[in-house]
N, C-alpha and C positions, 0 to 999 in steps of 0.2 A: 476568836475571841479577842480581840485586841485589852491589856494589859494597858491599865492605868498607873498613873505617877501624880499625885499633886492635885491632880482635879484631870491634867493636860495626857491625852493619850500616847504613848509610850511611842505609838509607833509612828508619830508627825515630828518633822523634824523642817524647820525652816535652813532653805536653801538661794544664796547668794551670788549670784551667777554674773560676775564681772566678765571686763576685757579683757584683764591678765589673770585675777585668782578669783577661786570657786574659796568658797566659806559655806561652812551649818551649821547647827543650833539646831538640839534637840533633848532631851530630860533624860538622866540614865540615873538609879536611885535617889529621887526629890532635886540631885543639882543638874546644872547646866554641863552639856558638853558644846563645846569650841573646837574645828578644828578648819586648818585652812588650809591651802595647799599651797603656801607660803612655807610650810611643814613636812609636807605631806602629799603622794600624786594624789590624783583624785581616784584613782581603783581604790589606792587603799581607805581613803574618807569615804569613799562608799559601801565600802569592806566594814570597817568600823561600825558604819550605822546598821548597817545589816545585824553583825553580831549585837548590836544591840536594840533592836526588835524594828527596826524604819522598815517602814514600806510605801509611807506616804512622803514627800515632800510640797512645802507651799514654795514654788520658788519665783524668782526674782529675779531684774537684774538685763542689762540691755545682753550679757551675753550666753543665755540660755540654748538659743541658735545653734551653738556652736559646743554641744555637749547635751543636748538631747539626745543624741545616741546612746548612751550611758547611764538613759534612765531610763532604759524599755523592761528593767526587774519591777520599778516603783508607779503609785499611783505618784502624776504627777497633778496640779493642782496650779492655776498661775487667775490672776489678777484681770479682767478682757479691761481695753483701754490703750490709752497712752502708757507705754512700758515704762519710758520716761519719771514724767509726772506719779507710776504706782510706786517702782522705785522710791523717790523720795519722802512720797508720803508711809511709807511702808520703813523706812529711815526713822523718819521719825518719830515713829510708834514707836520702833525700837527704842528710842531714847528714853525718848517716855516711861516706856517700861521699866528702862533700867534704873535712871533716875526716881521713877517713884516708889524704890527700897533704899538707894544709895544716898537721895538730898528729895525729900518728899516737897519741901518748901518751893523749891526750882521748876515755876509753873510758865513763867515766863521768857522766853532767850532766844536765841539762833541754832539754831545746825548750821553746822561746816563739814560739808564732803567732801573729804580732798581724796579723791579716786583716781580713775585715769587721768578726769578733769576734777575741776572742784564745784562746785557749788553750792547754794543759802536758801535755806528752810525755815520762817521763821514760824513758832509758835507761842501760845498764850493760849492755854488752860486748853479748851480741846478745838479752839480753832489753830489749824495750819495752814499757810499761807507761803505761796514756791513762788520765791523771788526771780522774775523772769529771763535774766541775763544770769549764765553761768561764766565759767573761769576759766578758757581751754590748759589752762599751761596747772598743770596736777602730776601723782604719780609717774600717767603716762610718758610726760614729758622726760621724767629720771631715768624712765627704764631705757627710752630711745637715747638719751643723750649719757648712761653711764655705760652701755653698748660699743656707742663707739669708739672708747676708751675700753674698752673688755673685750674686743673681737677674737677670745679665742679661742678655736675648740666648739663641742658640742656641750660644753656645761651648763649647768642647770641652771634656768633664766633666774632664781630665786634665789639663788649662791651667791649669783656675779651682784642682784641688787645687794643685798647683805654686805659682799665682800666692798661694794664701793660707798655704802654708808658709813663706814670702818672709816674706808679713806674721808669719807667727809668731815669725819668730825677730828681732824688732825688736821685741817685747812681752816684760810682764815679767807673770806668772802672778798673778794676782787676787786672791790665798786669804789663811786667816789661817794666820796657821801657832800650832806649838803653844806657842812662846814669848813668842806678843802676849797670848797668854786665859792662862798659867801661868806669872807673872814669875823660881819658881821655877826654870826650862829657858830663863831666858834667857842665851846668850853656849853654852851647850852645843850636843853635836852633836847632837843630838833635839832642841833644842828651836830649832835651824837651820833643821831639816831635814825633821821630820814633822807635816806638816797636818791642822789640826784643820778645816778645813772648805773643801772645793775651790768656788772662784768665790765665797764669801760678801764678796769688796769689788768686785765687781760693779756699775757702778752708770752709768743712762742714759747718761752723758757720756763712758763710756767707751769706750777709740778702740779701734777693729779689729784692732791687732794684740797688748793686749793681750788683747782676749780671745779671740782664736786660738790666744794663748800657755797662759790660762790651761784652754782644751778641750786642749788638749795636752798640760799639766799632770794634766790629768784622767785621762787613759792609764796617762801613769806613776807615779801614787798607787793608782791601782788595784789594776794589777798587783803594786811592792811591795806594797802591802797582802797581797793573794791568799798571797804568796810569806812574809810571817808566819801569816798563819793554817795552810798545809803544814806549816808548821815545830810545829805541836801536834798532829799527823797523824802518829804512829809510820811508817804505812805508806808515805806521801809525805812526807818530810821530804827537804828542796831539798838538795844533791849541792851541795859547790863549787863548778862553775861552771856554768852558766846562759848558753844558749847562746839569741840574740835571731834570727827571720826573719820574712818576711814585708813586705811593698811598704811598709807603714807604719813602718815600720821603717830601712828601707833611703832611701826617700825623705824624711824629715822629721829634720833634722839634732837639731832642736830636743827630740825626743823620742828622741832615743840620750842627747844630752850630760844631760838630765832623768831616765834611768833611769841612766846615769853615776853622775851625784851620790847617789844611794841605796846602791849598791852597797856602803858604808863602814860605814852603819849594818849591813846584814845583814851583812858577813861572808865575800861572795862576789866572785867571780871570773867579771864579765859576757864574752859574746863575742859578736861580730858580722861574722859571715861578708862577705865582699868581696861574694859574691852573693848577699844575703839572701833575696832575692823569691823567687830560681827554685828552692827548693829541693824542693819538690813536682814541679816540672815534669822536676829533677835524678833525685828519687827513679823516677818514675818511667817517665823512659829506661833504666834500669839494671834496673825491676822485670821478671819473668816472668810474661807473662800469658798 
C-alpha cells in the first residue's frame, strides 16, 4: 500500500535529468526534499530516495538516456512528445507551483532558465508560451571554460565548478564599456552599464579570477541583450516580472549580482527563487504522467 503525505503519494518523486546535473524533489513528512548531484553522487541521490520510500520517478530532461540504467529499480514515467518542449513546460509548472505559495499575486512573468544553455518561457495565468529561440551561452559554457583553466587530475567536476565560481567572485570582468568608446556616454547609466565588447581587455597575463568573472558576465550580458531584442517583437515583449531559474543562477552569486545590476536599465523586476535549480523537478513531481 502506498503511503500518502499531504495528499501526494510518498512513492513519487520528480527527477530532472540534465546533461550536467541530476536533481530530484519528493515529499517527506509534509516537507519537500531537494537533492542534486551538485552535492551528492547519483547513487547517493537514488539511495536517499529509496530510504524515503520513493518507488516511482516522474522524469524530465534531455539527460535521461544517460542515466536510464541507474533507474531500473524504479517505475519511470516520462511525458510523450518533444522532450525539450516538455522540459520547458514542466519548468514553468514548477515555477507556478513555487510562487503559488511564495508570491501568489505573481501570475504574469517570463521564466529564464539558465541551464546548460538558456531558454525563455512566457507565463500569463494558465497560458504558457515558449519563446522559439534559445541562447547557447549558459552553464555548459562555463563548465567547459572553467575546465580549460582547471584541468588538473580527475577531481569532482562540481567541486571544480564551485572552486571556479569562488574565484570569479574575486575578479573583475575585462570588458569594454560603452562610455570608454563613446565619451558622450561617460557618467551615464547606459555608459556605465552597457558593454561594447565582452572580454576585449583580456591579456596573456590576465588573472584567473578576472578571466572567470569575464566568462560569467558574458552570460549576464547576452541574457540582458535577449530581453532588449524581445522588446521589439510584439508577441514576445517581456513582462515587468522576470524569474531566473537553474543551477547556474543558483550557484553563481556573481551571475545573480551582474543580472541585478542590469535590471534598472530594463525597468523590470527580477526574481530569484530560493530553490531556483529545482523548478523542473518540482514541476515533474506535481505533473500528471
